[in-house]
C-alpha positions in Angstrom: 162.6 172.6 175.4 166.0 171.2 174.1 167.0 171.1 170.5 167.0 167.4 170.7 163.4 167.3 171.9 162.4 169.7 169.2 163.9 167.5 166.5 162.1 164.4 167.9 158.8 166.2 167.8 156.8 164.9 164.8 153.5 166.0 163.4 152.4 163.2 161.0 148.9 164.5 160.7 148.4 168.3 160.5 145.5 170.7 160.6 145.6 174.5 160.4 143.1 174.9 163.3 142.6 171.6 165.1 139.9 171.2 167.8 141.7 168.1 169.1 145.4 167.4 169.2 146.4 163.7 169.7 149.7 163.2 171.6 151.5 159.9 171.2 154.7 159.4 173.3 157.1 156.9 171.9 160.8 155.9 171.5 162.7 155.1 168.3 162.8 151.3 169.0 159.1 151.2 169.3 156.9 151.2 166.2 154.4 154.0 166.0 153.4 153.7 162.4 150.4 151.5 163.2 148.9 153.9 165.6 149.4 156.8 163.2 147.8 154.7 160.4 144.8 154.1 162.7 144.6 157.9 163.4 144.7 158.7 159.7 141.4 156.7 159.3 139.5 158.8 161.9 136.0 160.1 160.9 136.8 163.5 162.5 138.2 166.3 160.3 139.6 169.0 162.5 142.4 167.2 164.5 146.1 166.8 164.3 148.6 164.2 165.7 151.8 164.9 167.6 154.4 162.2 168.1 157.1 162.7 170.7 159.9 160.3 169.7 162.9 160.8 172.0 164.6 158.1 174.0 166.0 160.7 176.4 162.5 161.9 177.5 160.5 160.1 180.2 156.9 159.4 179.4 155.7 162.3 181.6 158.1 164.7 180.0 156.9 163.5 176.5 153.3 164.0 177.4 154.0 167.4 179.0 155.9 168.4 175.8 152.8 167.4 173.8 150.6 169.5 176.0 152.9 172.5 175.6 153.1 172.2 171.8 149.5 171.2 171.1 147.3 173.6 169.1 144.0 172.0 169.9 141.9 173.2 172.9 141.4 169.5 173.6 144.4 167.2 173.9 143.9 163.4 173.6 146.5 160.9 174.7 147.1 157.4 173.5 150.1 155.1 173.2 152.2 153.7 170.4 150.8 150.1 171.0 147.2 151.2 170.8 144.7 151.2 167.8 142.1 153.9 168.1 138.8 153.0 166.4 137.8 155.2 163.5 135.3 157.2 165.6 137.6 157.8 168.6 138.5 161.5 168.0 135.0 162.3 166.9 133.6 160.8 170.1 136.1 162.9 172.2 135.1 166.1 170.4 131.4 165.3 170.9 131.8 164.7 174.6 133.5 168.0 175.2 130.9 169.8 173.0 128.2 168.5 175.3 129.6 169.8 178.6 131.2 173.2 179.1 132.6 172.1 182.5 134.3 168.9 181.2 138.1 169.0 181.9 138.9 165.2 181.9 137.5 162.4 179.8 138.2 158.7 179.9 136.7 155.7 178.2 136.7 151.9 178.0 139.8 149.9 176.8 139.6 146.5 175.2 142.2 143.9 174.3 145.3 142.9 176.1 144.5 145.6 178.6 140.9 146.1 179.7 139.4 149.1 181.5 135.8 149.9 182.4 136.1 153.3 184.2 137.3 153.3 187.8 138.9 156.7 188.0 142.4 155.4 187.3 142.6 157.4 184.0 144.8 155.3 181.8 146.6 157.5 179.3 146.1 155.1 176.5 142.6 156.6 176.4 142.4 160.0 178.0 141.5 163.5 176.8 141.8 166.8 178.6 141.1 170.5 178.3 144.6 171.7 177.4 144.6 174.9 179.4 143.3 173.2 182.5 145.9 170.5 182.3 148.6 173.0 182.0 147.2 175.0 185.0 147.1 171.7 187.0 150.8 171.2 186.4 150.7 168.4 183.8 152.1 165.0 184.6 154.3 164.6 187.7 157.6 163.2 186.7 158.1 161.5 190.1 155.5 159.0 189.0 157.4 158.0 185.8 156.1 154.7 184.3 153.7 153.9 187.1 150.6 155.8 188.3 151.5 159.0 186.5 148.1 158.8 184.8 146.1 158.2 187.9 147.8 160.9 189.9 147.4 163.4 187.1 143.7 162.5 186.8 143.0 162.9 190.5 144.5 166.4 190.4 142.5 167.2 187.3 139.3 166.3 189.2 139.9 169.3 191.4 139.6 171.7 188.4 136.3 170.6 186.9 134.2 167.7 185.8 135.7 164.3 184.9 133.6 161.9 182.8 133.8 158.2 181.8 132.1 157.9 178.4 131.4 154.5 176.8 131.5 156.1 173.3 135.2 157.0 173.7 136.6 153.4 173.2 140.2 152.4 172.7 141.8 149.1 171.6 145.0 148.0 173.3 145.8 144.8 171.4 148.8 143.6 173.6 149.4 143.4 177.3 150.8 146.7 178.7 154.6 146.9 178.9 154.6 148.7 182.3 154.7 146.9 185.7 154.2 148.1 189.3 156.7 150.5 190.8 156.2 150.2 194.5 157.7 153.5 195.5 155.3 155.2 193.1 152.4 153.3 194.6 153.4 154.4 198.1 153.8 158.0 197.0 150.4 158.0 195.4 148.8 156.8 198.6 150.6 159.5 200.7 149.7 162.3 198.3 146.0 161.3 197.8 145.0 159.2 200.8 141.3 159.6 200.6 141.1 159.0 196.8 143.5 156.1 197.1 141.2 154.4 199.7 138.1 155.1 197.6 139.5 154.0 194.2 142.4 151.6 194.6 141.9 149.7 197.9 139.4 146.8 197.3 136.3 146.7 199.4 135.8 142.9 199.4 137.9 140.1 200.9 138.5 138.5 197.5 139.5 141.8 196.1 141.9 142.4 199.0 143.5 138.9 198.5 143.9 139.6 194.7 145.3 143.1 195.5 147.9 141.6 198.0 149.0 139.0 195.4 149.4 141.8 192.8 151.4 144.0 195.2 153.7 141.0 195.9 154.4 140.6 192.2 152.6 137.2 191.9 150.5 138.3 189.0 153.5 139.9 187.2 155.3 136.5 187.5 152.3 134.7 186.1 152.0 137.1 183.2 155.7 136.8 182.5 155.3 133.1 182.0 152.1 133.5 180.1 153.2 136.2 177.7 157.0 136.1 177.9 159.1 138.7 179.7 158.6 142.1 178.3 160.7 145.3 178.4 159.3 148.4 180.0 159.0 151.1 177.3 157.2 154.2 176.3 153.5 153.9 175.9 
């Protein structure tokens, strides 16, 4: 770890022996005060928060740094534009307490981004067994800014049980800043062909048409008009 990365590693919420460490990747031009304020209101007691705030680190590097530096046996990930409900950390802790074989936990997302559990493992609402995640190699930097979460989740499935839990709910108020990176999409399909077919490829005609429009950038263009052109950033 470089000296610069060390200086950009913040711990706004500390605990001497956390069960859960929350990792938030960000960059200086993004506001992370609101997500930290939401994390300060958590009903859980034994957790800490690690903010990786370095413009020179990619999002995969930032999350891997959080994994490396975390003290909790459970590491939860969210983004700087999310607002965790007050029971989020407590629900994560409860889910891991209930299953000894649990290594990967995802939950629903509401707001500008919606998610209902389709094995895509968005890192705005993801928790892992820290040691297993490190053994699995962490996030693959080749997938920077697109599909790094899904690819990581599919590798983690090989190490233990992955669960979607309705209790572990996240609020993502705004539309995500990321957009499709086609080379990453192709790489994901090459590396995990069976899972890609099962999880990503639609199984209905309407779904396939929608998927084709998405891959051609039509829905990105529509969203750019609807929401205004955004800038890809951390989180």
